[in-house]
N, C-alpha and C positions, 0 to 999 in steps of 0.2 A: 505494500500501502505507501510506502514512503518513496516509492522508486523515484528518481530523475525526471519532475515533468519534461522536463527539457528533451532529456531520451526516449521518452514516454511521444513526442511529437516528431522527434526525429525519424524514431522505425512505423510511425504513419502517418506520411507525410502531409499537414492542412492544405485542401481543396482550396485551388483558386477561385474569388471573387467570382461570378455573371458579373456583366457588361449593367452596368441601368440605366437605361433609355427613359432619359429625365422628359415630362411629358409639355408642352409648348406653353409658354405662360403666360400665352392671348388665353387656350381655351381653357387652361386653372380658374381663370381671371372671370371666364366667363359660365365657369359653376360654381361660384364664388356661395356660399350656404347663408341665407339666412340667420338674424341674429337666435332661435331657437338654435337651431344645429351648431353654431358657434358655442352658445354657452355648452354644450352639452359635447363639442369636442376639447372645449377645457377641462371638464370633469372628465372627460376620458385618457388624458394627458397624466391624472392624476392613478389613473389602476385604482378606482374603489374595491374592487375584490383582494388585491394584492394589503393595501387599508385595512382591509377587515378585517384580514388573516392574524397580521399584524394588531394591530390592537384587542386580539383575541386573549393574546399572551399578559396585555398591559395590566388590566384589571383586576385577573387575578393574583399579580406580583405585588399590584396596590396592597388589595386586601389581608392577604398574610404577611404585607413588611406591618405593615397598621398593627395588627393582632399580636405577631410578635415581640413588637419594640416598644408602644402603649398597651397593651391590650385590648383595643378599640378599633373602632372603621374610620378610614382615613375620611377628611373633609370632604363634601359634597364638592366646593369651590374648586377642591387642589384634582377630584378627578377630575370633574369634566374637564378643570383647565391643560388639564394630561390629558383624556381623549380630543381633544381640539385642538391641543398642539401636538400634540401626537399623529394626528390625521394629515395636518398644513404641511408639516417636515415630512413625513414619508406621501403625499400628491406629490412637496415639492420635490423632492432626492427622484421621484419619478418621470413627472414632467420634464426633469433635467438630463433622467434617463433619454429622457425620448429624441430631446434636441440633440444630443452625442450620437444616437446610434441611428440618425431617421435614414443612414445613406444604405447601412443592414436592416434597416423594418423593412425597405423597399424588396429587400431578394427575399426573404420568409412568406409564404404562405400565415403563420398563425400571426405577424406582426405588420401584415399588409396593411390591415385596416387602421392602423393606428391612423389618429389626426394628420402628423409631418408626414407620411408616406401618401397618405391622401390627400395633398393638400391642403386639407380643411382649415389650416394653419399657421401664419408667416414660422420659419423659425425662431425670428429674432422675437418676436410673443411672445413663443411658447417660452423660448430662456427666462424672457422678463418676468412673464407668470411665473413661473419656478422659482425665481429667486426672493418674488418678489413674496411668495408666502411661506415660504423660507425666512423668509428673516422676520416676519410677523412669527411665525412658531418660534421662532428662538427666541425673540425677543420677550415672546407673553409668557412664553417658559419661566423667561431667568427674573419676570417683575410680578407673576401671580403666586407661580411653584417654589423654586427655588434656582441661582447658578448653578449648581453640579447639575441636575437634570438639564435649563437649556445648554450646559459645554457639552453633555451626551447625546441630545439631540444634534447640534449644529458635527458634534465629531460624525456620526451616523452616517449624515448626509453627505460630507466631506468621503466619508468611506465609500458607500455607494456609487458617488455618481466619479469619484477621480479616481481613485485605488482601485476599487471593482472593473465600473463601467470601461474607463478611459486607459489604464494597466492589464488586471486581471483576463481579464473575459475574452480578452483579445489576444491574449502572449502564452498563457496556462492552462489547461485540461484540468487545473486544478485552482481553477475560476471557483466551481462551484463553492467549494474546501473553506479558503480561506475568505471569499465573500461572504458565506454565513456569517460572519462577526457582524454584517449591517441587521442582518435578520432577525439577530438575536438580541438584537441590542435593545428592542421596548419594552422587557423583562428587566435591565440595569435600568429602563429612566423612570421604568414607572416605583421601582424600588424606590431608587435617590427622589422622585419627588416626594415622598410619604417620608422618608428617611433623614435625608441631606447627603448617607453616607451607606456606602456599602457593607452585606455581611457575607458571609462564605453562603447561606440558603440562599443568597440571589446571584450570588458566580454557578452555581450547581444549577439552578432552574437555566441561567446563559446557559449551560451547558449543554444541555438538554436541550432546547431549540439549535443548536447550533450542531449538534451530529444528528440533530432531525435531517438537516437541512441537504446534505450530501445523497440518501436515498433519495430523499421526493424531488431533488433536479435532476440527478442524476435519468429516472426513467423517466423522468418530462420531456430531457433533452433523448434518453433514446426514440420516446415517439416523433419525433421531429426533427431528427439526426438528418437526414435527408435537407431540411432551413437552415441546419447552424451549418453543416455541407458547405451549400449554394452561399451562406454569406462570408463564409472563412474562417468563422469561428469555431476554436480549439477542444468542446466540447470533449470528456475524457470517452463516451461513447462517440462520438467523428472518429479519434485516433487512437483507439484500442479496442479490441476483442470486445463482445459484449460480454467473454467469459466475468471478464476483467472486471466490469462494469456492476454485475451482479455479484462477483463476492465483497469487492467494497462498500456494496448498499448490503451485506450480511455483513460485516465486519464492525460498519458505520451502527448499522441498528444492535447490533449487541452490545456494541460502546454505550449508546443510546439508553440503551433497558438499565442497567448495569449504574450507570449515572443520574438517572430518574431513584432511583430507589436508595439514593444515598438522602435524598430528602426528610428520608423518616427519623433516621438517629439523630438530624438537626433539629426537628419539631413538627413534622408534618406528621398527621395521625393514620389511621388502620385505613383509615378512608380510601383517602389516599393513593398509601400504600396495594392498595388491593384495587383499585384501577389502577396504577403503573402499571402493577404488575402483570395485569388478565392483559389489559391493549396492547402492554409493551411487547408481551411474548406473542399475541398477534400481527404486530407488524415482524417482531422477526421472521416469523413463522412466513410471510408473505415475503420476505428477504429470501427466504428461502425455497419457496419455493417459485420466484425469479431466475434463481439458479439452478433449480431444476430443471425448466422449461429449455433454459438456455445449454445444457449439460444434453440435454434430450436434443436440443436440433430444431426445435419447437418453435411455436410463434412467443416469441418470451411475455407478451397479454402488458406491458409495463403500464397500463392505464390504472389496471387494479392496484397493484401496490399506490400509486400518485393518489391517488382517490381514498383509499385505505390510510394514509399519512395524513392527509387535511383530516379526516372524521379520532384521528390517535389523536391528534393534538388539541384538536379540540375539546375533546372528552376528558382530556391530564391535564386541562388549565381548568376545565369547568370543576369536575373533581377538585381539584384547588384549591379552587375559588369555594367551594362547598366545605372544603378541610377549614379556610379559617375561623365559619362559624362554630366549630364544636373542639377547638384546639385548644 
């Protein structure tokens, strides 16, 4: 699993990108959308479904932090400010990501309907939109919550757009692994919003989400392997055999399960422990089933693991939220 990623790329050369046929500017002007469509396009830039998934981990982290640190519930003001700030920050990162990736989004069927790929919004407007809502998010978190939460929020935006999107995504098959830090950041932001500092429990929950992300995105990349290959993006399923991808999914799945159970001796109750064990075991089982299908030369059916991984994260953090009321 720790093989040098540059060697992996050398063994499996990254496909060249397809040529981009840019549309006639006059034609694009002729089909400029109305104001409702433009509003919808700006909302689409923020990738609402991804924002929703990120916020699923934030609220439970806040509830557990308040219960463990103060034996109380977090204030409604802190919760609302963190959720709104977190949604704006995630939307900012996603909008800037769309601006940076507008060249490759046109090459992939999965992303070809994004607003910039369809020329619904001028690229400069999308960039300004992302920067403005990001600034509002960071400043709002600092003034209404605390400056540690604001700093973590700013760091997550920069990491996603600069470290992941500009650098890792286009240069290494381990982009998904190291890019997972920004996806797991909402846990730390939620914890910091309540306590103003970090704890071992916060880092354990961060690690769970961090380890969850490689198999979650590996199988998505397996499904859209041709898309990524056409765009010249060295996702692991593009540059490595399917068996390598499946084996790594199994390894990360087991590591995720083990780390999730560490939360029990740190203060989580039997309820969380039972849910973590059962849902984590099912996650690992799906990883092994993926490996089995690959070994037998069958259709790997990667989206089965993808959909279950989303359900796993939701169920785990829902159990954590309920758990906070019985600690």
